[in-house]
C-alpha positions in Angstrom: -45.5 -9.5 -4.0 -44.1 -10.4 -0.5 -46.5 -13.4 -0.3 -45.2 -14.6 -3.7 -41.6 -14.2 -2.6 -42.4 -16.1 0.7 -44.0 -19.0 -1.2 -41.1 -19.1 -3.6 -38.5 -19.2 -0.9 -40.5 -21.8 1.0 -40.7 -24.0 -2.0 -37.0 -23.8 -2.5 -36.4 -24.8 1.1 -38.9 -27.7 0.8 -37.3 -28.9 -2.5 -33.8 -28.8 -0.9 -35.0 -30.6 2.2 -36.4 -33.5 0.2 -33.3 -33.5 -2.1 -35.0 -32.4 -5.3 -32.6 -30.9 -7.8 -33.2 -28.8 -10.9 -32.1 -31.9 -13.0 -34.9 -33.9 -11.4 -37.4 -31.3 -12.6 -35.9 -31.3 -16.1 -36.2 -35.1 -16.2 -39.9 -35.2 -15.4 -40.6 -35.7 -19.2 -38.5 -38.8 -19.1 -40.6 -40.1 -16.2 -43.8 -39.4 -18.1 -42.5 -41.1 -21.3 -41.3 -44.1 -19.4 -44.6 -44.4 -17.5 -46.4 -44.4 -20.8 -44.1 -47.0 -22.1 -44.9 -49.2 -19.1 -48.6 -48.6 -19.6 -48.4 -49.8 -23.3 -46.0 -52.7 -22.8 -47.0 -54.1 -19.4 -50.4 -52.5 -18.7 -49.0 -50.9 -15.5 -50.9 -48.1 -13.9 -49.1 -45.1 -12.5 -48.9 -46.4 -9.0 -47.6 -49.8 -10.1 -45.0 -47.9 -12.3 -43.9 -45.9 -9.2 -43.6 -49.0 -7.2 -41.5 -50.7 -9.8 -39.1 -47.8 -10.1 -39.1 -46.3 -6.6 -40.8 -48.7 -4.3 -41.0 -52.4 -3.2 -40.9 -53.8 -6.7 -37.8 -52.0 -7.7 -35.3 -54.9 -7.2 -37.5 -57.4 -9.0 -38.1 -55.1 -11.9 -34.4 -54.2 -12.3 -33.5 -57.9 -12.4 -36.1 -58.9 -14.9 -35.6 -55.9 -17.3 -31.9 -55.3 -17.7 -32.5 -53.9 -21.2 -34.3 -50.9 -19.7 -31.3 -50.0 -17.5 -30.3 -46.9 -19.5 -33.8 -45.7 -19.4 -34.0 -46.2 -15.6 -30.8 -44.2 -15.1 -32.4 -41.2 -16.9 -35.4 -41.2 -14.5 -35.6 -38.3 -12.0 -35.3 -38.8 -8.2 -33.0 -41.9 -8.6 -29.8 -40.3 -7.5 -28.3 -41.5 -4.3 -26.7 -38.9 -2.1 -25.9 -38.7 1.5 -24.8 -35.6 3.1 -23.5 -35.3 6.7 -22.6 -32.1 8.3 -20.6 -32.2 11.4 -20.4 -29.0 13.3 -18.1 -29.0 16.3 -18.1 -26.1 18.7 -15.6 -26.4 21.5 -15.3 -24.0 24.4 -12.0 -24.1 26.1 -11.9 -22.3 29.3 -8.5 -20.7 29.9 -7.4 -18.3 32.5 -6.0 -15.2 31.0 -4.2 -12.8 33.3 -4.5 -9.2 32.3 -1.7 -6.9 33.1 -2.3 -4.5 35.9 -2.8 -1.0 34.7 -1.5 1.9 36.8 -4.0 4.6 37.5 -3.6 7.7 35.4 -3.0 10.9 37.5 -5.6 13.6 37.1 -4.5 16.1 34.6 -5.9 19.5 33.9 -7.5 19.7 30.6 -7.3 22.7 28.5 -10.5 22.4 26.7 -12.8 25.3 26.3 -16.2 24.8 24.7 -17.3 27.6 22.5 -20.9 27.6 21.3 -20.8 27.5 17.5 -24.6 27.5 17.1 -25.5 30.5 19.1 -26.5 32.4 16.0 -29.5 30.1 15.5 -31.2 31.5 18.6 -31.5 34.8 17.0 -33.0 33.5 13.8 -36.8 33.6 13.4 -36.8 30.2 11.7 -36.1 28.3 14.9 -38.5 30.2 17.2 -41.9 28.9 18.2 -44.8 30.3 16.3 -46.3 33.5 17.6 -50.0 34.4 17.8 -50.7 37.8 16.3 
């Protein structure tokens, strides 16, 4: 169970680091359907299809086939996002003067400790075992 949980959490971290959203996973059927369309219409293999939509041939394919623009917007992994996180941690050294504390005079305490657990010594329960 712990291995499964570790693999699941690792896959979540991996998917977040490569910017894969849940919507991308849901849209995988659109990717497969559009790849099949390209195979039937243009005779493209899967790697040519990937190159036309995500690689070097993307600009050329977008210019030539404006009628497929709505289909292209439904494909997964096509969202553009840029996230920047700026974390600033500033240490400012300041001199803080603490007020001087006067010494407290020794006072006589009126505290008397009375043993409240002395009855346990007489009990047989808390005694070491005896050999008979």
